[in-house]
N, CA, C and O atoms as a Maestro MAE file, in Angstrom:
{
 s_m_m2io_version
 :::
 2.0.0
}

f_m_ct {
 s_m_title
 :::
 protein
 m_atom[272] {
  # First column is atom index #
  i_m_mmod_type
  r_m_x_coord
  r_m_y_coord
  r_m_z_coord
  i_m_residue_number
  s_m_chain_name
  s_m_pdb_residue_name
  s_m_pdb_atom_name
  i_m_atomic_number
  :::
  1 25 -40.510 -18.489 -19.391 1 A "MET " " N  " 7
  2 3 -39.407 -17.954 -19.490 1 A "MET " " CA " 6
  3 2 -39.442 -16.648 -19.493 1 A "MET " " C  " 6
  4 15 -40.417 -16.183 -20.084 1 A "MET " " O  " 8
  5 25 -38.589 -15.766 -18.958 2 A "SER " " N  " 7
  6 3 -38.836 -14.249 -19.051 2 A "SER " " CA " 6
  7 2 -37.698 -13.737 -20.066 2 A "SER " " C  " 6
  8 15 -36.790 -14.476 -20.445 2 A "SER " " O  " 8
  9 25 -37.836 -12.434 -20.456 3 A "PHE " " N  " 7
  10 3 -37.180 -11.714 -21.426 3 A "PHE " " CA " 6
  11 2 -36.604 -10.526 -20.832 3 A "PHE " " C  " 6
  12 15 -37.261 -9.845 -20.045 3 A "PHE " " O  " 8
  13 25 -35.541 -10.266 -21.125 4 A "ASP " " N  " 7
  14 3 -34.861 -8.912 -20.797 4 A "ASP " " CA " 6
  15 2 -35.351 -7.707 -21.892 4 A "ASP " " C  " 6
  16 15 -35.428 -7.875 -23.109 4 A "ASP " " O  " 8
  17 25 -35.597 -6.719 -21.318 5 A "TYR " " N  " 7
  18 3 -36.041 -5.558 -22.305 5 A "TYR " " CA " 6
  19 2 -35.135 -4.412 -22.255 5 A "TYR " " C  " 6
  20 15 -34.633 -4.184 -21.154 5 A "TYR " " O  " 8
  21 25 -34.862 -3.736 -23.115 6 A "ASP " " N  " 7
  22 3 -34.284 -2.365 -23.128 6 A "ASP " " CA " 6
  23 2 -35.351 -1.185 -23.272 6 A "ASP " " C  " 6
  24 15 -36.319 -1.280 -24.026 6 A "ASP " " O  " 8
  25 25 -35.129 -0.242 -22.606 7 A "GLU " " N  " 7
  26 3 -36.185 1.096 -22.746 7 A "GLU " " CA " 6
  27 2 -35.844 1.693 -23.935 7 A "GLU " " C  " 6
  28 15 -34.683 2.021 -24.179 7 A "GLU " " O  " 8
  29 25 -36.886 1.887 -24.804 8 A "ALA " " N  " 7
  30 3 -36.674 2.573 -26.099 8 A "ALA " " CA " 6
  31 2 -37.038 4.212 -25.925 8 A "ALA " " C  " 6
  32 15 -36.530 5.051 -26.668 8 A "ALA " " O  " 8
  33 25 -37.941 4.543 -24.895 9 A "GLY " " N  " 7
  34 3 -38.024 5.900 -24.827 9 A "GLY " " CA " 6
  35 2 -39.703 6.020 -24.442 9 A "GLY " " C  " 6
  36 15 -40.477 5.066 -24.529 9 A "GLY " " O  " 8
  37 25 -40.044 7.241 -24.050 10 A "ASP " " N  " 7
  38 3 -41.291 7.633 -24.096 10 A "ASP " " CA " 6
  39 2 -42.044 8.246 -25.179 10 A "ASP " " C  " 6
  40 15 -41.575 9.047 -25.989 10 A "ASP " " O  " 8
  41 25 -43.403 7.762 -25.136 11 A "PHE " " N  " 7
  42 3 -44.198 8.377 -26.451 11 A "PHE " " CA " 6
  43 2 -45.465 8.897 -25.970 11 A "PHE " " C  " 6
  44 15 -45.961 8.481 -24.924 11 A "PHE " " O  " 8
  45 25 -45.959 9.707 -26.621 12 A "ALA " " N  " 7
  46 3 -47.281 10.404 -26.261 12 A "ALA " " CA " 6
  47 2 -48.366 9.119 -26.080 12 A "ALA " " C  " 6
  48 15 -49.153 9.047 -25.135 12 A "ALA " " O  " 8
  49 25 -48.270 8.215 -27.059 13 A "SER " " N  " 7
  50 3 -49.382 7.237 -27.065 13 A "SER " " CA " 6
  51 2 -48.749 5.904 -27.273 13 A "SER " " C  " 6
  52 15 -47.549 5.771 -27.514 13 A "SER " " O  " 8
  53 25 -49.647 4.865 -27.165 14 A "GLU " " N  " 7
  54 3 -49.289 3.583 -27.489 14 A "GLU " " CA " 6
  55 2 -49.135 3.420 -29.096 14 A "GLU " " C  " 6
  56 15 -48.276 2.717 -29.628 14 A "GLU " " O  " 8
  57 25 -50.086 4.166 -29.763 15 A "ARG " " N  " 7
  58 3 -50.084 4.242 -31.346 15 A "ARG " " CA " 6
  59 2 -48.601 4.779 -31.859 15 A "ARG " " C  " 6
  60 15 -48.035 4.225 -32.802 15 A "ARG " " O  " 8
  61 25 -48.014 5.922 -31.145 16 A "ASP " " N  " 7
  62 3 -46.934 6.503 -31.754 16 A "ASP " " CA " 6
  63 2 -45.945 5.452 -31.443 16 A "ASP " " C  " 6
  64 15 -45.064 5.257 -32.282 16 A "ASP " " O  " 8
  65 25 -45.957 4.793 -30.435 17 A "ALA " " N  " 7
  66 3 -44.759 3.858 -30.157 17 A "ALA " " CA " 6
  67 2 -44.788 2.756 -30.974 17 A "ALA " " C  " 6
  68 15 -43.754 2.147 -31.245 17 A "ALA " " O  " 8
  69 25 -45.863 2.437 -31.394 18 A "ARG " " N  " 7
  70 3 -46.298 1.443 -32.272 18 A "ARG " " CA " 6
  71 2 -45.561 1.800 -33.911 18 A "ARG " " C  " 6
  72 15 -44.712 1.268 -34.626 18 A "ARG " " O  " 8
  73 25 -46.246 2.732 -33.962 19 A "GLU " " N  " 7
  74 3 -45.508 3.402 -35.308 19 A "GLU " " CA " 6
  75 2 -43.974 3.552 -35.432 19 A "GLU " " C  " 6
  76 15 -43.392 3.174 -36.449 19 A "GLU " " O  " 8
  77 25 -43.365 4.075 -34.446 20 A "TRP " " N  " 7
  78 3 -41.998 3.970 -34.237 20 A "TRP " " CA " 6
  79 2 -41.319 2.412 -34.420 20 A "TRP " " C  " 6
  80 15 -40.266 2.151 -35.002 20 A "TRP " " O  " 8
  81 25 -42.120 1.588 -33.836 21 A "ALA " " N  " 7
  82 3 -41.537 0.313 -33.952 21 A "ALA " " CA " 6
  83 2 -41.481 -0.130 -35.369 21 A "ALA " " C  " 6
  84 15 -40.484 -0.482 -36.000 21 A "ALA " " O  " 8
  85 25 -42.764 -0.051 -35.780 22 A "ASP " " N  " 7
  86 3 -42.946 -0.456 -37.287 22 A "ASP " " CA " 6
  87 2 -41.975 -0.059 -38.323 22 A "ASP " " C  " 6
  88 15 -41.441 -0.851 -39.099 22 A "ASP " " O  " 8
  89 25 -41.724 1.567 -38.281 23 A "ARG " " N  " 7
  90 3 -40.408 2.030 -39.028 23 A "ARG " " CA " 6
  91 2 -39.132 1.542 -38.745 23 A "ARG " " C  " 6
  92 15 -38.247 1.673 -39.590 23 A "ARG " " O  " 8
  93 25 -38.891 0.951 -37.583 24 A "ASN " " N  " 7
  94 3 -37.716 0.472 -37.474 24 A "ASN " " CA " 6
  95 2 -37.664 -1.108 -37.373 24 A "ASN " " C  " 6
  96 15 -36.796 -1.757 -36.789 24 A "ASN " " O  " 8
  97 25 -38.919 -1.668 -38.155 25 A "GLN " " N  " 7
  98 3 -38.846 -3.176 -38.216 25 A "GLN " " CA " 6
  99 2 -38.805 -4.052 -37.056 25 A "GLN " " C  " 6
  100 15 -38.261 -5.155 -37.015 25 A "GLN " " O  " 8
  101 25 -39.423 -3.469 -36.125 26 A "ILE " " N  " 7
  102 3 -39.412 -4.112 -34.831 26 A "ILE " " CA " 6
  103 2 -40.786 -5.017 -34.579 26 A "ILE " " C  " 6
  104 15 -41.854 -4.412 -34.490 26 A "ILE " " O  " 8
  105 25 -40.759 -6.349 -34.474 27 A "ASP " " N  " 7
  106 3 -42.099 -6.921 -34.482 27 A "ASP " " CA " 6
  107 2 -42.996 -6.497 -33.124 27 A "ASP " " C  " 6
  108 15 -42.469 -6.258 -32.037 27 A "ASP " " O  " 8
  109 25 -44.276 -6.452 -33.346 28 A "ALA " " N  " 7
  110 3 -45.151 -5.958 -32.236 28 A "ALA " " CA " 6
  111 2 -44.988 -7.192 -30.900 28 A "ALA " " C  " 6
  112 15 -45.089 -6.904 -29.708 28 A "ALA " " O  " 8
  113 25 -44.820 -8.061 -31.239 29 A "ARG " " N  " 7
  114 3 -44.390 -9.125 -30.209 29 A "ARG " " CA " 6
  115 2 -43.256 -8.941 -29.468 29 A "ARG " " C  " 6
  116 15 -43.187 -9.688 -28.492 29 A "ARG " " O  " 8
  117 25 -42.362 -8.197 -29.621 30 A "ASP " " N  " 7
  118 3 -41.205 -7.798 -29.148 30 A "ASP " " CA " 6
  119 2 -41.203 -6.436 -28.280 30 A "ASP " " C  " 6
  120 15 -40.276 -5.936 -27.643 30 A "ASP " " O  " 8
  121 25 -42.417 -6.032 -28.442 31 A "LEU " " N  " 7
  122 3 -42.669 -4.677 -27.575 31 A "LEU " " CA " 6
  123 2 -43.367 -4.849 -26.031 31 A "LEU " " C  " 6
  124 15 -44.232 -5.682 -25.761 31 A "LEU " " O  " 8
  125 25 -42.834 -3.950 -25.170 32 A "HIS " " N  " 7
  126 3 -43.657 -3.913 -23.924 32 A "HIS " " CA " 6
  127 2 -43.751 -2.580 -23.594 32 A "HIS " " C  " 6
  128 15 -42.825 -1.769 -23.581 32 A "HIS " " O  " 8
  129 25 -45.226 -2.335 -23.254 33 A "PHE " " N  " 7
  130 3 -45.777 -0.884 -22.936 33 A "PHE " " CA " 6
  131 2 -45.992 -0.760 -21.375 33 A "PHE " " C  " 6
  132 15 -46.529 -1.678 -20.754 33 A "PHE " " O  " 8
  133 25 -45.542 0.449 -20.727 34 A "ARG " " N  " 7
  134 3 -45.765 0.680 -19.477 34 A "ARG " " CA " 6
  135 2 -46.508 2.182 -19.545 34 A "ARG " " C  " 6
  136 15 -46.036 3.257 -19.917 34 A "ARG " " O  " 8
  137 25 -47.705 1.890 -19.099 35 A "ASN " " N  " 7
  138 3 -48.578 3.074 -19.113 35 A "ASN " " CA " 6
  139 2 -47.996 4.280 -18.051 35 A "ASN " " C  " 6
  140 15 -47.706 3.846 -16.936 35 A "ASN " " O  " 8
  141 25 -47.836 5.417 -18.219 36 A "ARG " " N  " 7
  142 3 -47.595 6.521 -17.497 36 A "ARG " " CA " 6
  143 2 -48.626 7.515 -17.363 36 A "ARG " " C  " 6
  144 15 -48.393 8.715 -17.215 36 A "ARG " " O  " 8
  145 25 -49.958 6.913 -17.425 37 A "GLY " " N  " 7
  146 3 -51.074 7.991 -17.055 37 A "GLY " " CA " 6
  147 2 -51.241 8.805 -18.125 37 A "GLY " " C  " 6
  148 15 -51.189 8.278 -19.236 37 A "GLY " " O  " 8
  149 25 -51.418 9.905 -18.047 38 A "LYS " " N  " 7
  150 3 -51.953 10.961 -18.926 38 A "LYS " " CA " 6
  151 2 -50.771 11.531 -19.660 38 A "LYS " " C  " 6
  152 15 -50.955 12.394 -20.519 38 A "LYS " " O  " 8
  153 25 -49.420 11.042 -19.333 39 A "SER " " N  " 7
  154 3 -48.348 11.568 -19.917 39 A "SER " " CA " 6
  155 2 -47.958 10.518 -21.051 39 A "SER " " C  " 6
  156 15 -46.968 10.699 -21.759 39 A "SER " " O  " 8
  157 25 -48.644 9.607 -21.159 40 A "GLY " " N  " 7
  158 3 -48.301 8.501 -22.354 40 A "GLY " " CA " 6
  159 2 -47.659 7.156 -21.955 40 A "GLY " " C  " 6
  160 15 -47.934 6.650 -20.868 40 A "GLY " " O  " 8
  161 25 -46.894 6.633 -22.731 41 A "VAL " " N  " 7
  162 3 -46.501 5.268 -22.451 41 A "VAL " " CA " 6
  163 2 -44.892 5.186 -22.676 41 A "VAL " " C  " 6
  164 15 -44.302 5.947 -23.444 41 A "VAL " " O  " 8
  165 25 -44.315 4.268 -21.987 42 A "THR " " N  " 7
  166 3 -42.918 4.006 -22.120 42 A "THR " " CA " 6
  167 2 -42.815 2.671 -22.881 42 A "THR " " C  " 6
  168 15 -43.333 1.652 -22.423 42 A "THR " " O  " 8
  169 25 -42.103 2.687 -24.115 43 A "LEU " " N  " 7
  170 3 -41.781 1.504 -24.797 43 A "LEU " " CA " 6
  171 2 -40.687 0.878 -24.625 43 A "LEU " " C  " 6
  172 15 -39.687 1.523 -24.941 43 A "LEU " " O  " 8
  173 25 -40.480 -0.425 -24.130 44 A "SER " " N  " 7
  174 3 -39.189 -1.241 -24.086 44 A "SER " " CA " 6
  175 2 -39.250 -2.303 -25.106 44 A "SER " " C  " 6
  176 15 -40.308 -2.802 -25.490 44 A "SER " " O  " 8
  177 25 -38.139 -2.614 -25.509 45 A "VAL " " N  " 7
  178 3 -38.111 -3.693 -26.586 45 A "VAL " " CA " 6
  179 2 -37.195 -4.691 -26.099 45 A "VAL " " C  " 6
  180 15 -36.187 -4.541 -25.409 45 A "VAL " " O  " 8
  181 25 -37.761 -5.831 -26.616 46 A "ARG " " N  " 7
  182 3 -37.090 -7.107 -26.161 46 A "ARG " " CA " 6
  183 2 -35.853 -7.293 -26.586 46 A "ARG " " C  " 6
  184 15 -35.699 -7.231 -27.806 46 A "ARG " " O  " 8
  185 25 -34.676 -7.558 -25.749 47 A "ARG " " N  " 7
  186 3 -33.315 -7.293 -26.116 47 A "ARG " " CA " 6
  187 2 -32.971 -8.359 -27.110 47 A "ARG " " C  " 6
  188 15 -32.057 -8.084 -27.888 47 A "ARG " " O  " 8
  189 25 -33.537 -9.508 -27.214 48 A "SER " " N  " 7
  190 3 -33.055 -10.598 -28.289 48 A "SER " " CA " 6
  191 2 -33.755 -10.197 -29.533 48 A "SER " " C  " 6
  192 15 -33.506 -10.711 -30.623 48 A "SER " " O  " 8
  193 25 -34.629 -9.276 -29.347 49 A "ALA " " N  " 7
  194 3 -35.236 -8.823 -30.821 49 A "ALA " " CA " 6
  195 2 -34.262 -7.823 -31.399 49 A "ALA " " C  " 6
  196 15 -34.493 -7.536 -32.573 49 A "ALA " " O  " 8
  197 25 -33.236 -7.236 -30.847 50 A "LEU " " N  " 7
  198 3 -32.410 -6.212 -31.477 50 A "LEU " " CA " 6
  199 2 -31.152 -6.978 -32.019 50 A "LEU " " C  " 6
  200 15 -30.438 -6.387 -32.829 50 A "LEU " " O  " 8
  201 25 -30.850 -8.176 -31.651 51 A "GLY " " N  " 7
  202 3 -29.720 -8.848 -32.508 51 A "GLY " " CA " 6
  203 2 -28.309 -8.338 -31.884 51 A "GLY " " C  " 6
  204 15 -28.178 -7.512 -30.981 51 A "GLY " " O  " 8
  205 25 -27.407 -8.949 -32.503 52 A "ASP " " N  " 7
  206 3 -25.950 -8.483 -32.097 52 A "ASP " " CA " 6
  207 2 -25.557 -7.298 -32.217 52 A "ASP " " C  " 6
  208 15 -24.683 -6.849 -31.476 52 A "ASP " " O  " 8
  209 25 -26.166 -6.537 -33.230 53 A "ALA " " N  " 7
  210 3 -25.738 -5.280 -33.535 53 A "ALA " " CA " 6
  211 2 -26.538 -4.061 -32.682 53 A "ALA " " C  " 6
  212 15 -26.490 -2.877 -33.016 53 A "ALA " " O  " 8
  213 25 -27.154 -4.488 -31.717 54 A "ALA " " N  " 7
  214 3 -27.962 -3.449 -30.644 54 A "ALA " " CA " 6
  215 2 -27.029 -2.301 -30.332 54 A "ALA " " C  " 6
  216 15 -25.812 -2.438 -30.206 54 A "ALA " " O  " 8
  217 25 -27.631 -1.252 -30.225 55 A "ARG " " N  " 7
  218 3 -26.891 -0.191 -29.619 55 A "ARG " " CA " 6
  219 2 -27.385 -0.019 -28.181 55 A "ARG " " C  " 6
  220 15 -28.578 -0.200 -27.938 55 A "ARG " " O  " 8
  221 25 -26.543 0.314 -27.237 56 A "GLY " " N  " 7
  222 3 -26.991 0.396 -25.832 56 A "GLY " " CA " 6
  223 2 -27.745 1.298 -25.490 56 A "GLY " " C  " 6
  224 15 -28.322 1.237 -24.405 56 A "GLY " " O  " 8
  225 25 -27.907 2.329 -26.334 57 A "ASP " " N  " 7
  226 3 -28.942 3.335 -25.948 57 A "ASP " " CA " 6
  227 2 -29.896 3.538 -27.259 57 A "ASP " " C  " 6
  228 15 -29.591 4.148 -28.284 57 A "ASP " " O  " 8
  229 25 -31.063 2.907 -26.986 58 A "LEU " " N  " 7
  230 3 -32.251 2.800 -28.134 58 A "LEU " " CA " 6
  231 2 -32.514 4.207 -28.277 58 A "LEU " " C  " 6
  232 15 -32.843 4.570 -29.407 58 A "LEU " " O  " 8
  233 25 -32.426 5.204 -27.237 59 A "THR " " N  " 7
  234 3 -33.322 6.564 -27.509 59 A "THR " " CA " 6
  235 2 -32.211 7.271 -28.409 59 A "THR " " C  " 6
  236 15 -32.612 8.273 -29.001 59 A "THR " " O  " 8
  237 25 -31.154 6.984 -28.565 60 A "TYR " " N  " 7
  238 3 -30.160 7.473 -29.474 60 A "TYR " " CA " 6
  239 2 -30.815 7.949 -30.790 60 A "TYR " " C  " 6
  240 15 -30.676 9.126 -31.121 60 A "TYR " " O  " 8
  241 25 -31.442 7.188 -31.471 61 A "GLY " " N  " 7
  242 3 -32.187 7.446 -32.702 61 A "GLY " " CA " 6
  243 2 -33.208 8.307 -32.665 61 A "GLY " " C  " 6
  244 15 -33.427 9.010 -33.652 61 A "GLY " " O  " 8
  245 25 -33.965 8.392 -31.574 62 A "ARG " " N  " 7
  246 3 -35.073 9.163 -31.411 62 A "ARG " " CA " 6
  247 2 -34.449 10.744 -31.230 62 A "ARG " " C  " 6
  248 15 -35.171 11.636 -31.677 62 A "ARG " " O  " 8
  249 25 -33.194 11.137 -30.623 63 A "ARG " " N  " 7
  250 3 -32.770 12.244 -30.470 63 A "ARG " " CA " 6
  251 2 -32.281 12.835 -31.719 63 A "ARG " " C  " 6
  252 15 -32.473 14.004 -32.053 63 A "ARG " " O  " 8
  253 25 -31.480 11.739 -32.549 64 A "THR " " N  " 7
  254 3 -30.683 12.316 -33.598 64 A "THR " " CA " 6
  255 2 -31.275 11.913 -34.941 64 A "THR " " C  " 6
  256 15 -30.753 12.178 -36.025 64 A "THR " " O  " 8
  257 25 -32.477 11.212 -34.758 65 A "GLY " " N  " 7
  258 3 -33.027 10.935 -36.361 65 A "GLY " " CA " 6
  259 2 -32.337 9.639 -36.960 65 A "GLY " " C  " 6
  260 15 -32.537 9.260 -38.114 65 A "GLY " " O  " 8
  261 25 -31.541 9.027 -36.098 66 A "PHE " " N  " 7
  262 3 -30.860 7.971 -36.974 66 A "PHE " " CA " 6
  263 2 -31.827 6.922 -37.536 66 A "PHE " " C  " 6
  264 15 -31.777 6.409 -38.654 66 A "PHE " " O  " 8
  265 25 -32.742 6.690 -36.530 67 A "PHE " " N  " 7
  266 3 -33.883 5.866 -36.950 67 A "PHE " " CA " 6
  267 2 -34.861 6.627 -37.826 67 A "PHE " " C  " 6
  268 15 -34.994 7.843 -37.683 67 A "PHE " " O  " 8
  269 25 -35.633 5.859 -38.838 68 A "SER " " N  " 7
  270 3 -36.444 6.788 -39.761 68 A "SER " " CA " 6
  271 2 -37.831 6.820 -39.081 68 A "SER " " C  " 6
  272 15 -38.743 7.487 -39.570 68 A "SER " " O  " 8
  :::
 }
 m_bond[271] {
  # First column is bond index #
  i_m_from
  i_m_to
  i_m_order
  :::
  1 1 2 1
  2 2 3 1
  3 3 4 2
  4 3 5 1
  5 5 6 1
  6 6 7 1
  7 7 8 2
  8 7 9 1
  9 9 10 1
  10 10 11 1
  11 11 12 2
  12 11 13 1
  13 13 14 1
  14 14 15 1
  15 15 16 2
  16 15 17 1
  17 17 18 1
  18 18 19 1
  19 19 20 2
  20 19 21 1
  21 21 22 1
  22 22 23 1
  23 23 24 2
  24 23 25 1
  25 25 26 1
  26 26 27 1
  27 27 28 2
  28 27 29 1
  29 29 30 1
  30 30 31 1
  31 31 32 2
  32 31 33 1
  33 33 34 1
  34 34 35 1
  35 35 36 2
  36 35 37 1
  37 37 38 1
  38 38 39 1
  39 39 40 2
  40 39 41 1
  41 41 42 1
  42 42 43 1
  43 43 44 2
  44 43 45 1
  45 45 46 1
  46 46 47 1
  47 47 48 2
  48 47 49 1
  49 49 50 1
  50 50 51 1
  51 51 52 2
  52 51 53 1
  53 53 54 1
  54 54 55 1
  55 55 56 2
  56 55 57 1
  57 57 58 1
  58 58 59 1
  59 59 60 2
  60 59 61 1
  61 61 62 1
  62 62 63 1
  63 63 64 2
  64 63 65 1
  65 65 66 1
  66 66 67 1
  67 67 68 2
  68 67 69 1
  69 69 70 1
  70 70 71 1
  71 71 72 2
  72 71 73 1
  73 73 74 1
  74 74 75 1
  75 75 76 2
  76 75 77 1
  77 77 78 1
  78 78 79 1
  79 79 80 2
  80 79 81 1
  81 81 82 1
  82 82 83 1
  83 83 84 2
  84 83 85 1
  85 85 86 1
  86 86 87 1
  87 87 88 2
  88 87 89 1
  89 89 90 1
  90 90 91 1
  91 91 92 2
  92 91 93 1
  93 93 94 1
  94 94 95 1
  95 95 96 2
  96 95 97 1
  97 97 98 1
  98 98 99 1
  99 99 100 2
  100 99 101 1
  101 101 102 1
  102 102 103 1
  103 103 104 2
  104 103 105 1
  105 105 106 1
  106 106 107 1
  107 107 108 2
  108 107 109 1
  109 109 110 1
  110 110 111 1
  111 111 112 2
  112 111 113 1
  113 113 114 1
  114 114 115 1
  115 115 116 2
  116 115 117 1
  117 117 118 1
  118 118 119 1
  119 119 120 2
  120 119 121 1
  121 121 122 1
  122 122 123 1
  123 123 124 2
  124 123 125 1
  125 125 126 1
  126 126 127 1
  127 127 128 2
  128 127 129 1
  129 129 130 1
  130 130 131 1
  131 131 132 2
  132 131 133 1
  133 133 134 1
  134 134 135 1
  135 135 136 2
  136 135 137 1
  137 137 138 1
  138 138 139 1
  139 139 140 2
  140 139 141 1
  141 141 142 1
  142 142 143 1
  143 143 144 2
  144 143 145 1
  145 145 146 1
  146 146 147 1
  147 147 148 2
  148 147 149 1
  149 149 150 1
  150 150 151 1
  151 151 152 2
  152 151 153 1
  153 153 154 1
  154 154 155 1
  155 155 156 2
  156 155 157 1
  157 157 158 1
  158 158 159 1
  159 159 160 2
  160 159 161 1
  161 161 162 1
  162 162 163 1
  163 163 164 2
  164 163 165 1
  165 165 166 1
  166 166 167 1
  167 167 168 2
  168 167 169 1
  169 169 170 1
  170 170 171 1
  171 171 172 2
  172 171 173 1
  173 173 174 1
  174 174 175 1
  175 175 176 2
  176 175 177 1
  177 177 178 1
  178 178 179 1
  179 179 180 2
  180 179 181 1
  181 181 182 1
  182 182 183 1
  183 183 184 2
  184 183 185 1
  185 185 186 1
  186 186 187 1
  187 187 188 2
  188 187 189 1
  189 189 190 1
  190 190 191 1
  191 191 192 2
  192 191 193 1
  193 193 194 1
  194 194 195 1
  195 195 196 2
  196 195 197 1
  197 197 198 1
  198 198 199 1
  199 199 200 2
  200 199 201 1
  201 201 202 1
  202 202 203 1
  203 203 204 2
  204 203 205 1
  205 205 206 1
  206 206 207 1
  207 207 208 2
  208 207 209 1
  209 209 210 1
  210 210 211 1
  211 211 212 2
  212 211 213 1
  213 213 214 1
  214 214 215 1
  215 215 216 2
  216 215 217 1
  217 217 218 1
  218 218 219 1
  219 219 220 2
  220 219 221 1
  221 221 222 1
  222 222 223 1
  223 223 224 2
  224 223 225 1
  225 225 226 1
  226 226 227 1
  227 227 228 2
  228 227 229 1
  229 229 230 1
  230 230 231 1
  231 231 232 2
  232 231 233 1
  233 233 234 1
  234 234 235 1
  235 235 236 2
  236 235 237 1
  237 237 238 1
  238 238 239 1
  239 239 240 2
  240 239 241 1
  241 241 242 1
  242 242 243 1
  243 243 244 2
  244 243 245 1
  245 245 246 1
  246 246 247 1
  247 247 248 2
  248 247 249 1
  249 249 250 1
  250 250 251 1
  251 251 252 2
  252 251 253 1
  253 253 254 1
  254 254 255 1
  255 255 256 2
  256 255 257 1
  257 257 258 1
  258 258 259 1
  259 259 260 2
  260 259 261 1
  261 261 262 1
  262 262 263 1
  263 263 264 2
  264 263 265 1
  265 265 266 1
  266 266 267 1
  267 267 268 2
  268 267 269 1
  269 269 270 1
  270 270 271 1
  271 271 272 2
  :::
 }
}
């Protein structure tokens, strides 16, 4: 079974991405990392983990501070 993922953004490291997910109460099993080489990682979150209240643009919170 495959899952759909929504891109959450780019991070300097996988550790930074995991910390962001922890602060936003996203389970580690719902994360997908794509290595960007020396530039860090791109984080995607399983769409089903976001629930019905999911925002269309997960990066919104990173830009505005909506997420803690």
